[in-house]
Structure formats: structure tokens, C-alpha cells
MIMIVEX-430081 format. One record per residue (C-alpha): residue number from 0; z, x, y. Coordinates in steps of 0.2 Angstrom, whole numbers, plus 2048, in hexadecimal, padded with zeros to 3 digits. Example, Ala and Ser with C-alpha at 12.3 -4.5 7.8 and 13.67 -1.06 7.14 Angstrom:
REM MIMIVEX-430081
<timi 0 <827 83E 7EA>>
<timi 1 <824 844 7FB>>
***
This chain:
REM MIMIVEX-430081
<timi 0 <CCC 60C 4AC>>
<timi 1 <CC5 60D 49A>>
<timi 2 <CCC 61F 498>>
<timi 3 <CDC 619 49F>>
<timi 4 <CDD 60B 491>>
<timi 5 <CD7 617 484>>
<timi 6 <CE5 624 488>>
<timi 7 <CF3 617 486>>
<timi 8 <CEC 610 476>>
<timi 9 <CEB 622 46F>>
<timi 10 <CFC 626 474>>
<timi 11 <D04 616 46C>>
<timi 12 <CFA 619 45C>>
<timi 13 <D00 62B 45C>>
<timi 14 <D12 625 45F>>
<timi 15 <D12 61B 450>>
<timi 16 <D12 62B 445>>
<timi 17 <D1F 634 450>>
<timi 18 <D31 637 448>>
<timi 19 <D3C 628 448>>
<timi 20 <D48 62F 455>>
<timi 21 <D3A 632 461>>
<timi 22 <D32 620 45E>>
<timi 23 <D43 618 461>>
<timi 24 <D45 620 472>>
<timi 25 <D33 61D 478>>
<timi 26 <D2D 60D 470>>
<timi 27 <D38 601 47A>>
<timi 28 <D32 608 48B>>
<timi 29 <D25 5FF 496>>
<timi 30 <D14 607 497>>
<timi 31 <D17 611 4A7>>
<timi 32 <D29 617 4A2>>
<timi 33 <D22 61C 491>>
<timi 34 <D15 627 499>>
<timi 35 <D21 62F 4A5>>
<timi 36 <D2D 632 496>>
<timi 37 <D1F 639 48B>>
<timi 38 <D19 644 499>>
<timi 39 <D2A 64C 49B>>
<timi 40 <D2C 650 489>>
<timi 41 <D31 662 485>>
<timi 42 <D21 66A 47C>>
<timi 43 <D29 67B 47A>>
<timi 44 <D2B 681 468>>
<timi 45 <D21 686 459>>
<timi 46 <D10 67D 45A>>
<timi 47 <D11 67D 447>>
<timi 48 <D20 672 447>>
<timi 49 <D1B 65F 445>>
<timi 50 <D27 658 452>>
<timi 51 <D22 665 45F>>
<timi 52 <D10 661 45C>>
<timi 53 <D14 64F 45E>>
<timi 54 <D1D 651 46E>>
<timi 55 <D0E 65C 474>>
<timi 56 <D01 64E 470>>
<timi 57 <D0C 640 478>>
<timi 58 <D0E 64B 488>>
<timi 59 <CFC 64F 489>>
<timi 60 <CF6 63C 487>>
<timi 61 <D03 637 493>>
<timi 62 <CFE 644 4A0>>
<timi 63 <CEC 63E 49E>>
<timi 64 <CF2 62C 4A1>>
<timi 65 <CFC 630 4B0>>
<timi 66 <CEE 63A 4B8>>
<timi 67 <CE2 62B 4B5>>
<timi 68 <CEF 61F 4BC>>
<timi 69 <CEF 629 4CC>>
<timi 70 <CDC 62A 4CD>>
<timi 71 <CDA 617 4CA>>
<timi 72 <CE6 614 4D9>>
<timi 73 <CDC 620 4E4>>
<timi 74 <CCC 618 4DF>>
<timi 75 <CD3 606 4E1>>
<timi 76 <CD9 60A 4F3>>
<timi 77 <CC8 611 4F8>>
<timi 78 <CBF 602 4F0>>
<timi 79 <CCA 5F6 4F9>>
<timi 80 <CC7 5FE 509>>
<timi 81 <CB4 5FE 507>>
<timi 82 <CB3 5EC 501>>
<timi 83 <CBE 5E6 50E>>
<timi 84 <CB4 5EE 51B>>
<timi 85 <CA3 5E8 514>>
<timi 86 <CA8 5D6 510>>
<timi 87 <CBA 5D2 515>>
<timi 88 <CB7 5BF 512>>
<timi 89 <CB1 5C2 500>>
<timi 90 <CC0 5CD 4FC>>
<timi 91 <CCB 5C0 503>>
<timi 92 <CC4 5B2 4F8>>
<timi 93 <CCF 5AB 4EA>>
<timi 94 <CCE 5B5 4DA>>
<timi 95 <CC2 5C2 4E2>>
<timi 96 <CCA 5D3 4E5>>
<timi 97 <CC3 5E4 4E9>>
<timi 98 <CBD 5E7 4D7>>
<timi 99 <CB3 5D6 4D5>>
<timi 100 <CAD 5D7 4E7>>
<timi 101 <CA7 5E9 4E4>>
<timi 102 <C9C 5E3 4D5>>
<timi 103 <C95 5D5 4DF>>
<timi 104 <C91 5DF 4EE>>
<timi 105 <C88 5EC 4E3>>
<timi 106 <C7E 5DE 4DA>>
<timi 107 <C79 5D7 4EB>>
<timi 108 <C74 5E8 4F2>>
<timi 109 <C73 5EE 504>>
<timi 110 <C64 5E3 508>>
<timi 111 <C6B 5D2 505>>
<timi 112 <C5D 5CA 50E>>
<timi 113 <C52 5CC 4FF>>
<timi 114 <C5D 5BF 4F6>>
<timi 115 <C56 5B0 4FF>>
<timi 116 <C62 5A2 4F8>>
<timi 117 <C72 59F 4EF>>
<timi 118 <C67 59A 4E0>>
<timi 119 <C5F 5AB 4E0>>
<timi 120 <C70 5B3 4E1>>
<timi 121 <C76 5A9 4D2>>
<timi 122 <C66 5AE 4C8>>
<timi 123 <C69 5C0 4CD>>
<timi 124 <C7B 5BE 4C6>>
<timi 125 <C75 5B5 4B6>>
<timi 126 <C7F 5A6 4BC>>
<timi 127 <C71 599 4BE>>
<timi 128 <C70 58B 4B1>>
<timi 129 <C63 58D 4A3>>
<timi 130 <C5D 57D 49A>>
<timi 131 <C61 57C 487>>
<timi 132 <C4F 579 483>>
<timi 133 <C3E 574 48A>>
<timi 134 <C3A 562 48E>>
<timi 135 <C49 556 48D>>
<timi 136 <C59 55F 48E>>
<timi 137 <C65 551 48F>>
<timi 138 <C6D 559 49E>>
<timi 139 <C74 568 495>>
<timi 140 <C72 57A 499>>
<timi 141 <C77 58A 491>>
<timi 142 <C7E 59B 496>>
<timi 143 <C72 5A7 49F>>
<timi 144 <C71 5B7 496>>
<timi 145 <C66 5BF 4A4>>
<timi 146 <C6A 5C6 4B5>>
<timi 147 <C76 5D4 4BA>>
<timi 148 <C83 5D4 4AC>>
<timi 149 <C90 5DD 4B6>>
<timi 150 <C8F 5D0 4C4>>
<timi 151 <C90 5C2 4B7>>
<timi 152 <CA0 5CA 4B0>>
<timi 153 <CA7 5CB 4C1>>
<timi 154 <CA4 5B9 4C4>>
<timi 155 <CAC 5B5 4B3>>
<timi 156 <CBC 5BE 4B8>>
<timi 157 <CBD 5B5 4C8>>
<timi 158 <CBB 5A4 4C0>>
<timi 159 <CC8 5A8 4B3>>
<timi 160 <CD4 5AC 4C1>>
<timi 161 <CD0 59C 4CA>>
<timi 162 <CD2 592 4BA>>
<timi 163 <CE4 598 4B8>>
<timi 164 <CEA 598 4CA>>
<timi 165 <CDD 58F 4D6>>
<timi 166 <CE2 57C 4D8>>
<timi 167 <CD1 575 4DC>>
<timi 168 <CCA 57F 4CD>>
<timi 169 <CD7 579 4C1>>
<timi 170 <CD4 567 4C7>>
<timi 171 <CC1 56A 4C4>>
<timi 172 <CC4 570 4B2>>
<timi 173 <CCF 561 4AE>>
<timi 174 <CC2 555 4B4>>
<timi 175 <CB4 55D 4AB>>
<timi 176 <CBE 55F 49B>>
<timi 177 <CC2 54C 49C>>
<timi 178 <CAF 54A 49D>>
<timi 179 <CAD 553 48D>>
<timi 180 <CA7 564 493>>
<timi 181 <CAB 573 489>>
<timi 182 <CB4 582 491>>
<timi 183 <CA4 58C 490>>
<timi 184 <C9B 57F 499>>
<timi 185 <CA8 57E 4A6>>
<timi 186 <CA9 590 4A9>>
<timi 187 <C96 591 4AB>>
<timi 188 <C96 583 4B8>>
<timi 189 <CA5 58C 4C1>>
<timi 190 <C9B 59D 4C1>>
<timi 191 <C8C 594 4CA>>
<timi 192 <C98 58C 4D7>>
<timi 193 <CA0 59D 4DA>>
<timi 194 <C8F 5A6 4DC>>
<timi 195 <C8B 599 4EA>>
<timi 196 <C9B 59D 4F2>>
<timi 197 <C99 5B0 4F1>>
<timi 198 <C87 5AF 4F8>>
<timi 199 <C8E 5A7 508>>
<timi 200 <C9B 5B5 509>>
<timi 201 <C8F 5C4 507>>
<timi 202 <C8D 5CF 516>>
<timi 203 <C7C 5CF 51F>>
<timi 204 <C70 5DD 51B>>
<timi 205 <C6D 5EC 526>>
<timi 206 <C5B 5E6 528>>
<timi 207 <C60 5D5 52E>>
<timi 208 <C6C 5DC 53B>>
<timi 209 <C5E 5E8 541>>
<timi 210 <C52 5D9 543>>
<timi 211 <C5F 5CE 54C>>
<timi 212 <C62 5DD 558>>
<timi 213 <C50 5DF 55C>>
<timi 214 <C4E 5CC 55F>>
<timi 215 <C5D 5CC 56B>>
***
């Protein structure tokens, strides 16, 4: 994904320096159409000619972007199949797709039995509240900078989606805002609630399944 983004940024930065007629033809196009058009540019001619060199660079960057685009689609399809098989309820939860589910499943690991409570999972994800200081804290907490940062970022992305489209979350944000809470504090609380929800949707570990089979 990073290389995909870098390729289009590099192409658009290069296109700014292209001849005017080339810019006029390419700049109005949407991203995908721009890449297809650039990849189809004629690169034949004298390499020392400035316009030929420009077409060559644009075609090369566009080809890289299109290859990465196809690779991303392939990986996304496989990731969707894997996460849906491992934790279908987690993938189906509002705001949690294959990417976010994958990050959270990796954070939990194969042996989810070692995470003995939803509070432990929240701590693992860096979503548990941290008092602002020792002694009396006036009921306030700060963001947790510890834990698995990839899992924390995954929770953040899911929360942002819910704040935009999930009616119960929107209502919660409005209520907490009316109480004087800042957006940062509200997001911290929402990540903690989401960690609790995700914990309940994690698949049982292989060791737990074996133990249950032996008991049966």
C-alpha cells in the first residue's frame, strides 16, 4: 500500500513538469484512468528527447502502480478469506473489515486463552485508561502510549468509521461532547469499548479447543 501511494505521488509530481499538451490531456483524468493512459503512452523515440523521456518515466511509474494495484487486490482477497474463516463475526462487526480484523487477530495470536480478560486485551492493544497522575486524578485519564501500536491503530480506524456512520456511536459522541469531553477523550473511551467488543468476538485458541475435546 505504501509503495502504491508513493508511485502515484511520484507520477503526479513528475506530470507537473511535463509539456503543456501532455498535462492538459492527463491531469483531468481520475487516478485509475490516469494510470491506464500513462501506461499506454508511446515510449519509442530518441531517449535524449525530453518529451520521449517524460513519456517513458510516466509509463514506467504507471506500470508500477498498476502492478501494485493488482497485487493489492490479490492480497486483499486472500486476507478476506483468511479472516472470514478465522473470525467471521469479527469481520462482520461494524467498521471492522479484513484489514482491521487481521491486525487484531495477529495481536491476539493463536493462543487467545493467554488473554484472560477483556481488560487484558485492552491493555495489550494500548486501549486501557491511564490516570493523569498519581493520587487524586479528578476522574481524568490520558492516552495509553504502550501496548501493540498496530492493534491500537486498527481500533482507532474502526472507531473513526463508527463515529461517522454508526448511529449508536454518533449518539454517544454527541452526549459526551455535551458533557464537556474533548474529541481525544471520546476516542479513547470508544477504543476501550471496542476492545471489549472485539475480545468477545475473538476465536477460541487451538489449545482451548483441544482441552474441551479431551474433557468431552
